[in-house]
LOTOR-303738 format. One record per atom (N, C-alpha, C, CB): atom name; x, y, z; residue in three letters. Coordinates in pm, whole numbers. Glycine has a CB too. Example, Ala and Ser with C-alpha at 12.3 -4.5 7.8 and 13.67 -1.06 7.14 Angstrom:
BEGIN
- N:1319:-569:780:ALA
- CA:1230:-450:780:ALA
- C:1320:-330:780:ALA
- CB:1131:-447:905:ALA
- N:1285:-225:708:SER
- CA:1367:-106:714:SER
- C:1290:3:787:SER
- CB:1408:-60:572:SER
end
This chain:
BEGIN
- N:90:-119:4:MET
- CA:0:8:0:MET
- C:91:123:3:MET
- CB:-105:19:124:MET
- N:67:213:-87:ASN
- CA:142:333:-93:ASN
- C:85:447:-9:ASN
- CB:152:375:-231:ASN
- N:150:551:3:HIS
- CA:102:666:85:HIS
- C:-35:712:55:HIS
- CB:190:780:69:HIS
- N:-61:740:-76:SER
- CA:-195:782:-115:SER
- C:-300:695:-84:SER
- CB:-203:806:-248:SER
- N:-279:559:-105:GLU
- CA:-377:464:-62:GLU
- C:-408:453:83:GLU
- CB:-337:340:-105:GLU
- N:-303:469:162:LEU
- CA:-306:463:306:LEU
- C:-381:590:355:LEU
- CB:-159:453:367:LEU
- N:-352:702:297:LYS
- CA:-422:833:335:LYS
- C:-575:823:301:LYS
- CB:-355:960:253:LYS
- N:-597:772:181:GLU
- CA:-744:758:138:GLU
- C:-817:664:230:GLU
- CB:-757:703:-10:GLU
- N:-755:553:265:LYS
- CA:-820:460:356:LYS
- C:-841:521:498:LYS
- CB:-737:330:365:LYS
- N:-733:588:550:ALA
- CA:-750:653:682:ALA
- C:-866:755:685:ALA
- CB:-619:724:720:ALA
- N:-869:833:577:LEU
- CA:-973:944:570:LEU
- C:-1112:890:560:LEU
- CB:-948:1038:449:LEU
- N:-1132:764:537:GLU
- CA:-1266:707:543:GLU
- C:-1322:713:684:GLU
- CB:-1265:563:494:GLU
- N:-1233:705:784:ASN
- CA:-1279:717:918:ASN
- C:-1307:868:945:ASN
- CB:-1174:656:1018:ASN
- N:-1428:895:1000:GLY
- CA:-1473:1030:1016:GLY
- C:-1392:1106:1115:GLY
- CB:-1612:1032:1056:GLY
- N:-1354:1042:1221:LYS
- CA:-1267:1108:1324:LYS
- C:-1131:1141:1278:LYS
- CB:-1253:1023:1444:LYS
- N:-1078:1057:1192:VAL
- CA:-944:1080:1130:VAL
- C:-961:1198:1030:VAL
- CB:-888:946:1054:VAL
- N:-1062:1197:953:ARG
- CA:-1088:1297:851:ARG
- C:-1109:1437:918:ARG
- CB:-1214:1256:766:ARG
- N:-1182:1437:1031:ASP
- CA:-1206:1569:1102:ASP
- C:-1073:1622:1155:ASP
- CB:-1311:1553:1222:ASP
- N:-993:1525:1210:ALA
- CA:-861:1576:1269:ALA
- C:-770:1620:1154:ALA
- CB:-787:1461:1358:ALA
- N:-771:1552:1052:TYR
- CA:-687:1596:934:TYR
- C:-731:1729:882:TYR
- CB:-693:1493:818:TYR
- N:-857:1752:873:GLU
- CA:-909:1877:817:GLU
- C:-884:1990:909:GLU
- CB:-1054:1869:788:GLU
- N:-882:1958:1043:ALA
- CA:-854:2068:1140:ALA
- C:-711:2116:1131:ALA
- CB:-883:2021:1285:ALA
- N:-615:2033:1083:LEU
- CA:-477:2079:1063:LEU
- C:-446:2153:937:LEU
- CB:-392:1967:1068:LEU
- N:-553:2164:854:GLU
- CA:-531:2227:721:GLU
- C:-461:2367:732:GLU
- CB:-668:2241:646:GLU
- N:-500:2456:822:PRO
- CA:-430:2584:825:PRO
- C:-279:2571:853:PRO
- CB:-493:2671:930:PRO
- N:-241:2484:940:GLU
- CA:-102:2461:971:GLU
- C:-29:2406:853:GLU
- CB:-87:2371:1087:GLU
- N:-87:2301:789:PHE
- CA:-19:2243:665:PHE
- C:-15:2348:549:PHE
- CB:-98:2111:615:PHE
- N:-114:2435:538:SER
- CA:-113:2535:436:SER
- C:1:2639:467:SER
- CB:-255:2603:426:SER
- N:15:2671:585:LEU
- CA:120:2772:621:LEU
- C:255:2711:601:LEU
- CB:107:2821:769:LEU
- N:274:2583:636:LEU
- CA:398:2515:625:LEU
- C:435:2510:481:LEU
- CB:392:2376:686:LEU
- N:338:2469:396:HIS
- CA:365:2473:248:HIS
- C:409:2600:201:HIS
- CB:247:2438:170:HIS
- N:350:2709:244:GLU
- CA:386:2852:201:GLU
- C:523:2879:243:GLU
- CB:292:2961:264:GLU
- N:553:2860:368:ILE
- CA:696:2909:405:ILE
- C:800:2816:350:ILE
- CB:716:2919:562:ILE
- N:774:2687:334:LEU
- CA:877:2605:269:LEU
- C:892:2646:119:LEU
- CB:841:2452:282:LEU
- N:784:2672:52:ARG
- CA:795:2714:-90:ARG
- C:865:2853:-98:ARG
- CB:650:2721:-158:ARG
- N:842:2937:-9:ALA
- CA:907:3078:-11:ALA
- C:1056:3058:14:ALA
- CB:843:3179:104:ALA
- N:1089:2977:104:ARG
- CA:1234:2946:134:ARG
- C:1308:2883:16:ARG
- CB:1244:2850:254:ARG
- N:1238:2785:-43:GLN
- CA:1296:2727:-159:GLN
- C:1302:2817:-277:GLN
- CB:1225:2611:-193:GLN
- N:1200:2903:-299:ASN
- CA:1210:3005:-411:ASN
- C:1326:3098:-383:ASN
- CB:1076:3090:-426:ASN
- N:1349:3129:-252:ALA
- CA:1457:3228:-224:ALA
- C:1591:3159:-234:ALA
- CB:1440:3293:-80:ALA
- N:1597:3027:-241:GLY
- CA:1728:2948:-247:GLY
- C:1799:2966:-124:GLY
- CB:1820:2990:-363:GLY
- N:1726:2959:0:LEU
- CA:1794:2977:126:LEU
- C:1782:2851:208:LEU
- CB:1739:3097:202:LEU
- N:1889:2819:284:SER
- CA:1885:2704:378:SER
- C:1821:2756:504:SER
- CB:2030:2643:407:SER
- N:1797:2656:588:GLN
- CA:1743:2690:729:GLN
- C:1846:2773:803:GLN
- CB:1710:2557:815:GLN
- N:1976:2738:780:ALA
- CA:2081:2811:851:ALA
- C:2089:2961:802:ALA
- CB:2219:2738:828:ALA
- N:2069:2980:677:GLU
- CA:2062:3116:623:GLU
- C:1945:3202:673:GLU
- CB:2054:3108:476:GLU
- N:1834:3139:679:ILE
- CA:1715:3204:739:ILE
- C:1735:3234:881:ILE
- CB:1594:3118:726:ILE
- N:1792:3144:951:ALA
- CA:1822:3160:1098:ALA
- C:1916:3288:1120:ALA
- CB:1897:3022:1156:ALA
- N:2020:3293:1037:GLU
- CA:2113:3402:1040:GLU
- C:2043:3542:1021:GLU
- CB:2218:3378:931:GLU
- N:1955:3540:919:ARG
- CA:1883:3666:891:ARG
- C:1784:3697:997:ARG
- CB:1813:3661:759:ARG
- N:1730:3591:1070:MET
- CA:1631:3619:1177:MET
- C:1707:3649:1313:MET
- CB:1529:3492:1194:MET
- N:1834:3629:1316:GLY
- CA:1910:3654:1433:GLY
- C:1899:3541:1534:GLY
- CB:1867:3780:1493:GLY
- N:1890:3420:1485:THR
- CA:1872:3309:1572:THR
- C:1961:3196:1513:THR
- CB:1718:3267:1585:THR
- N:1943:3071:1568:LYS
- CA:2021:2957:1522:LYS
- C:1938:2863:1440:LYS
- CB:2081:2882:1639:LYS
- N:1999:2780:1353:ALA
- CA:1930:2692:1263:ALA
- C:1838:2600:1337:ALA
- CB:2028:2613:1182:ALA
- N:1868:2546:1455:PRO
- CA:1765:2455:1518:PRO
- C:1632:2524:1548:PRO
- CB:1821:2396:1649:PRO
- N:1634:2659:1573:ALA
- CA:1512:2727:1592:ALA
- C:1418:2728:1470:ALA
- CB:1543:2862:1633:ALA
- N:1487:2748:1354:VAL
- CA:1413:2748:1226:VAL
- C:1358:2597:1199:VAL
- CB:1513:2800:1103:VAL
- N:1441:2503:1230:THR
- CA:1400:2368:1214:THR
- C:1275:2337:1306:THR
- CB:1520:2274:1246:THR
- N:1282:2386:1431:ARG
- CA:1166:2365:1520:ARG
- C:1043:2444:1474:ARG
- CB:1202:2406:1665:ARG
- N:1066:2561:1420:LEU
- CA:950:2638:1359:LEU
- C:889:2562:1249:LEU
- CB:993:2777:1304:LEU
- N:967:2518:1159:GLU
- CA:915:2440:1040:GLU
- C:843:2310:1078:GLU
- CB:1031:2404:945:GLU
- N:909:2241:1170:SER
- CA:853:2109:1218:SER
- C:731:2131:1300:SER
- CB:957:2030:1301:SER
- N:724:2233:1375:SER
- CA:609:2264:1460:SER
- C:479:2282:1379:SER
- CB:637:2392:1541:SER
- N:494:2335:1264:LEU
- CA:384:2349:1173:LEU
- C:328:2212:1118:LEU
- CB:429:2436:1058:LEU
- N:419:2120:1092:SER
- CA:384:1993:1041:SER
- C:328:1909:1155:SER
- CB:504:1928:975:SER
- N:371:1928:1268:SER
- CA:317:1835:1383:SER
- C:190:1889:1445:SER
- CB:424:1819:1502:SER
- N:160:2021:1430:GLY
- CA:46:2082:1490:GLY
- C:54:2091:1647:GLY
- CB:-75:2005:1448:GLY
- N:172:2054:1698:LYS
- CA:185:2062:1844:LYS
- C:220:2197:1908:LYS
- CB:286:1969:1885:LYS
- N:256:2293:1818:HIS
- CA:289:2420:1863:HIS
- C:260:2528:1761:HIS
- CB:427:2422:1902:HIS
- N:206:2632:1800:SER
- CA:173:2744:1702:SER
- C:268:2850:1723:SER
- CB:30:2799:1718:SER
- N:356:2884:1623:PRO
- CA:446:2994:1645:PRO
- C:376:3124:1655:PRO
- CB:547:3000:1539:PRO
- N:444:3218:1720:SER
- CA:387:3345:1743:SER
- C:380:3421:1616:SER
- CB:463:3420:1845:SER
- N:302:3523:1607:LEU
- CA:295:3615:1491:LEU
- C:430:3685:1473:LEU
- CB:180:3721:1508:LEU
- N:496:3717:1577:SER
- CA:619:3788:1582:SER
- C:727:3695:1510:SER
- CB:658:3825:1735:SER
- N:730:3573:1543:THR
- CA:825:3471:1483:THR
- C:797:3457:1338:THR
- CB:813:3330:1551:THR
- N:669:3448:1305:LEU
- CA:628:3431:1160:LEU
- C:667:3557:1080:LEU
- CB:470:3405:1146:LEU
- N:652:3676:1147:LYS
- CA:682:3795:1079:LYS
- C:851:3797:1055:LYS
- CB:624:3925:1171:LYS
- N:916:3763:1153:LYS
- CA:1071:3754:1142:LYS
- C:1105:3658:1023:LYS
- CB:1141:3696:1285:LYS
- N:1034:3545:1021:TYR
- CA:1066:3452:917:TYR
- C:1030:3513:778:TYR
- CB:991:3318:942:TYR
- N:919:3569:766:ALA
- CA:880:3641:650:ALA
- C:985:3746:599:ALA
- CB:750:3708:680:ALA
- N:1024:3833:696:ASP
- CA:1119:3936:681:ASP
- C:1253:3877:631:ASP
- CB:1137:4012:813:ASP
- N:1288:3763:680:ALA
- CA:1418:3702:646:ALA
- C:1419:3650:500:ALA
- CB:1449:3586:745:ALA
- N:1290:3629:447:LEU
- CA:1277:3594:308:LEU
- C:1242:3714:214:LEU
- CB:1172:3488:297:LEU
- N:1253:3830:274:ASP
- CA:1217:3953:209:ASP
- C:1068:3947:157:ASP
- CB:1316:3980:93:ASP
- N:977:3897:248:CYS
- CA:839:3880:221:CYS
- C:767:3959:337:CYS
- CB:799:3725:215:CYS
- N:632:3971:329:HIS
- CA:563:4017:433:HIS
- C:453:3921:476:HIS
- CB:514:4144:402:HIS
- N:413:3921:597:LEU
- CA:319:3831:648:LEU
- C:183:3891:626:LEU
- CB:346:3800:792:LEU
- N:89:3809:570:GLU
- CA:-44:3856:550:GLU
- C:-141:3763:617:GLU
- CB:-75:3871:403:GLU
- N:-218:3815:698:ILE
- CA:-315:3731:773:ILE
- C:-458:3795:746:ILE
- CB:-278:3727:936:ILE
- N:-550:3698:717:LYS
- CA:-692:3746:694:LYS
- C:-792:3643:741:LYS
- CB:-719:3776:542:LYS
- N:-914:3692:769:LEU
- CA:-1023:3613:810:LEU
- C:-1110:3586:692:LEU
- CB:-1099:3680:921:LEU
- N:-1152:3464:663:VAL
- CA:-1231:3432:558:VAL
- C:-1362:3364:606:VAL
- CB:-1154:3349:465:VAL
- N:-1477:3414:574:ALA
- CA:-1600:3357:613:ALA
- C:-1608:3211:568:ALA
- CB:-1713:3438:558:ALA
- N:-1669:3133:659:ASN
- CA:-1700:2989:609:ASN
- C:-1805:2985:508:ASN
- CB:-1743:2896:722:ASN
- N:-1796:2895:428:SER
- CA:-1897:2880:317:SER
- C:-2028:2831:364:SER
- CB:-1849:2787:211:SER
end
């Protein structure tokens, strides 16, 4: 069974699907920051230097978004965005 098949099977369970969907904002943000870092051609160490921190802090930031165990502060996300020469944009969107 490959990853896609396993995911599809797991999502048949309503509780698993609900938990998965609840993590969508974190996964979306993680995808955005990783794509921005890749587009900038920067390593975690280079981002850390620009943020005035150490590489393990950037590793923790990126991994925290994938685990959903910790939500980084807006200040930290802004520093990350600044290190990429980007700006952080947050908005509320009405539920459909």
